[in-house]
Short mmCIF file of the C-alpha atoms (twelve columns), coordinates in Angstrom:
data_MODEL
# 
_entry.id   MODEL 
# 
loop_
_atom_site.group_PDB 
_atom_site.id 
_atom_site.type_symbol 
_atom_site.label_atom_id 
_atom_site.label_alt_id 
_atom_site.label_comp_id 
_atom_site.label_asym_id 
_atom_site.label_seq_id 
_atom_site.Cartn_x 
_atom_site.Cartn_y 
_atom_site.Cartn_z 
_atom_site.pdbx_PDB_model_num 
ATOM 1   C CA . MET A 1   -9.401  11.572  -8.997  1 
ATOM 2   C CA . THR A 2   -7.863  14.744  -7.667  1 
ATOM 3   C CA . ALA A 3   -4.372  16.207  -7.472  1 
ATOM 4   C CA . PRO A 4   -2.784  15.904  -4.027  1 
ATOM 5   C CA . LEU A 5   -2.305  19.036  -1.967  1 
ATOM 6   C CA . PRO A 6   1.276   19.716  -0.900  1 
ATOM 7   C CA . ASN A 7   2.224   19.260  2.764   1 
ATOM 8   C CA . LYS A 8   -0.826  17.090  3.519   1 
ATOM 9   C CA . GLU A 9   -0.664  13.442  4.527   1 
ATOM 10  C CA . LEU A 10  -1.488  10.776  1.939   1 
ATOM 11  C CA . LEU A 11  -3.596  7.796   2.968   1 
ATOM 12  C CA . VAL A 12  -2.470  4.527   1.378   1 
ATOM 13  C CA . PHE A 13  -5.104  1.774   1.431   1 
ATOM 14  C CA . LEU A 14  -3.937  -1.761  0.589   1 
ATOM 15  C CA . THR A 15  -6.142  -4.650  -0.429  1 
ATOM 16  C CA . ALA A 16  -5.510  -8.189  -1.617  1 
ATOM 17  C CA . SER A 17  -7.578  -11.101 -2.809  1 
ATOM 18  C CA . ALA A 18  -6.778  -14.590 -4.036  1 
ATOM 19  C CA . GLU A 19  -5.976  -13.341 -7.554  1 
ATOM 20  C CA . ALA A 20  -5.134  -9.612  -7.331  1 
ATOM 21  C CA . ILE A 21  -3.765  -6.738  -5.266  1 
ATOM 22  C CA . GLY A 22  -4.913  -3.126  -5.164  1 
ATOM 23  C CA . VAL A 23  -3.658  0.178   -3.806  1 
ATOM 24  C CA . LEU A 24  -5.613  3.399   -3.364  1 
ATOM 25  C CA . ILE A 25  -3.892  6.651   -2.483  1 
ATOM 26  C CA . ALA A 26  -6.258  9.246   -1.078  1 
ATOM 27  C CA . GLN A 27  -5.987  12.559  0.708   1 
ATOM 28  C CA . GLU A 28  -8.327  14.293  3.095   1 
ATOM 29  C CA . GLN A 29  -9.494  17.552  1.532   1 
ATOM 30  C CA . ASP A 30  -12.307 19.619  3.029   1 
ATOM 31  C CA . GLU A 31  -12.901 16.834  5.596   1 
ATOM 32  C CA . VAL A 32  -13.581 14.311  2.803   1 
ATOM 33  C CA . GLU A 33  -11.228 11.552  1.638   1 
ATOM 34  C CA . LYS A 34  -10.653 12.101  -2.077  1 
ATOM 35  C CA . PRO A 35  -8.908  9.540   -4.300  1 
ATOM 36  C CA . VAL A 36  -5.583  10.593  -5.803  1 
ATOM 37  C CA . TYR A 37  -4.430  7.415   -7.562  1 
ATOM 38  C CA . TYR A 38  -5.491  3.779   -7.855  1 
ATOM 39  C CA . LEU A 39  -3.369  0.805   -8.909  1 
ATOM 40  C CA . SER A 40  -4.135  -2.877  -9.213  1 
ATOM 41  C CA . ARG A 41  -2.600  -5.922  -10.801 1 
ATOM 42  C CA . LEU A 42  -3.171  -9.632  -11.072 1 
ATOM 43  C CA . LEU A 43  -0.984  -11.922 -9.004  1 
ATOM 44  C CA . LYS A 44  1.204   -14.195 -11.103 1 
ATOM 45  C CA . GLY A 45  1.689   -17.939 -10.638 1 
ATOM 46  C CA . PRO A 46  3.184   -18.671 -7.204  1 
ATOM 47  C CA . GLU A 47  2.185   -15.234 -5.839  1 
ATOM 48  C CA . GLN A 48  -1.383  -16.536 -5.672  1 
ATOM 49  C CA . ASN A 49  -0.258  -19.122 -3.096  1 
ATOM 50  C CA . HIS A 50  1.204   -16.541 -0.689  1 
ATOM 51  C CA . SER A 51  -0.437  -15.734 2.627   1 
ATOM 52  C CA . MET A 52  -2.659  -12.665 2.852   1 
ATOM 53  C CA . ALA A 53  0.050   -10.786 4.784   1 
ATOM 54  C CA . ASP A 54  2.576   -11.561 2.030   1 
ATOM 55  C CA . LYS A 55  0.116   -10.364 -0.608  1 
ATOM 56  C CA . LEU A 56  -0.360  -7.081  1.257   1 
ATOM 57  C CA . CYS A 57  3.414   -6.643  1.493   1 
ATOM 58  C CA . THR A 58  3.562   -7.250  -2.259  1 
ATOM 59  C CA . ALA A 59  0.899   -4.562  -2.710  1 
ATOM 60  C CA . LEU A 60  2.908   -2.123  -0.590  1 
ATOM 61  C CA . MET A 61  6.120   -2.806  -2.532  1 
ATOM 62  C CA . TYR A 62  4.213   -2.399  -5.821  1 
ATOM 63  C CA . ALA A 63  2.815   0.942   -4.642  1 
ATOM 64  C CA . VAL A 64  6.216   2.231   -3.540  1 
ATOM 65  C CA . GLN A 65  7.781   1.255   -6.875  1 
ATOM 66  C CA . LYS A 66  5.037   2.778   -9.035  1 
ATOM 67  C CA . LEU A 67  4.063   5.814   -6.950  1 
ATOM 68  C CA . ARG A 68  7.311   6.817   -5.283  1 
ATOM 69  C CA . HIS A 69  7.012   10.382  -6.637  1 
ATOM 70  C CA . TYR A 70  3.889   10.803  -4.493  1 
ATOM 71  C CA . MET A 71  5.277   8.965   -1.472  1 
ATOM 72  C CA . LEU A 72  8.596   10.808  -1.354  1 
ATOM 73  C CA . THR A 73  6.966   14.236  -1.342  1 
ATOM 74  C CA . HIS A 74  4.273   13.553  1.257   1 
ATOM 75  C CA . LYS A 75  3.954   11.936  4.651   1 
ATOM 76  C CA . ASP A 76  2.197   8.594   4.147   1 
ATOM 77  C CA . LYS A 77  -0.151  6.609   6.360   1 
ATOM 78  C CA . VAL A 78  -0.638  2.984   5.306   1 
ATOM 79  C CA . THR A 79  -3.950  1.349   6.176   1 
ATOM 80  C CA . THR A 80  -5.083  -2.214  5.732   1 
ATOM 81  C CA . ASN A 81  -7.828  -4.336  7.204   1 
ATOM 82  C CA . LEU A 82  -5.424  -7.146  8.131   1 
ATOM 83  C CA . ASP A 83  -3.440  -7.027  11.378  1 
ATOM 84  C CA . PRO A 84  -0.635  -9.467  10.441  1 
ATOM 85  C CA . ILE A 85  0.992   -6.819  8.251   1 
ATOM 86  C CA . LYS A 86  1.458   -4.708  11.377  1 
ATOM 87  C CA . LEU A 87  3.105   -7.664  13.102  1 
ATOM 88  C CA . ILE A 88  5.491   -8.219  10.186  1 
ATOM 89  C CA . LEU A 89  6.508   -4.565  9.992   1 
ATOM 90  C CA . GLN A 90  6.975   -4.297  13.776  1 
ATOM 91  C CA . LYS A 91  9.306   -7.303  14.037  1 
ATOM 92  C CA . PRO A 92  12.693  -6.246  15.394  1 
ATOM 93  C CA . ILE A 93  14.457  -8.324  12.741  1 
ATOM 94  C CA . LEU A 94  12.951  -8.358  9.278   1 
ATOM 95  C CA . THR A 95  13.690  -11.203 6.910   1 
ATOM 96  C CA . ALA A 96  15.446  -10.290 3.662   1 
ATOM 97  C CA . LYS A 97  12.136  -10.606 1.843   1 
ATOM 98  C CA . TYR A 98  10.558  -7.738  3.826   1 
ATOM 99  C CA . ALA A 99  13.669  -5.643  4.430   1 
ATOM 100 C CA . LYS A 100 13.782  -4.482  0.799   1 
# 
């Protein structure tokens, strides 16, 4: 892990599985992506029944809550390997669940 450089974009990678979510914050330094912080947690009870897009939204909300001191001081670029999250975030009207 490395300390983030000021005024450089942070890369936020989201991942989800049937039982857990994970978030990696990285930053490109010397043309190499270096990890800054990693978080993961198990999904509880009904969270395990959510769709993959919902799980990725849960991962994003978890990251924002836990790592807001990084995210508020840097420009962030969120990356995931699932396209539905893009569709949810680009909807003109977000449901209350995603508008938080």
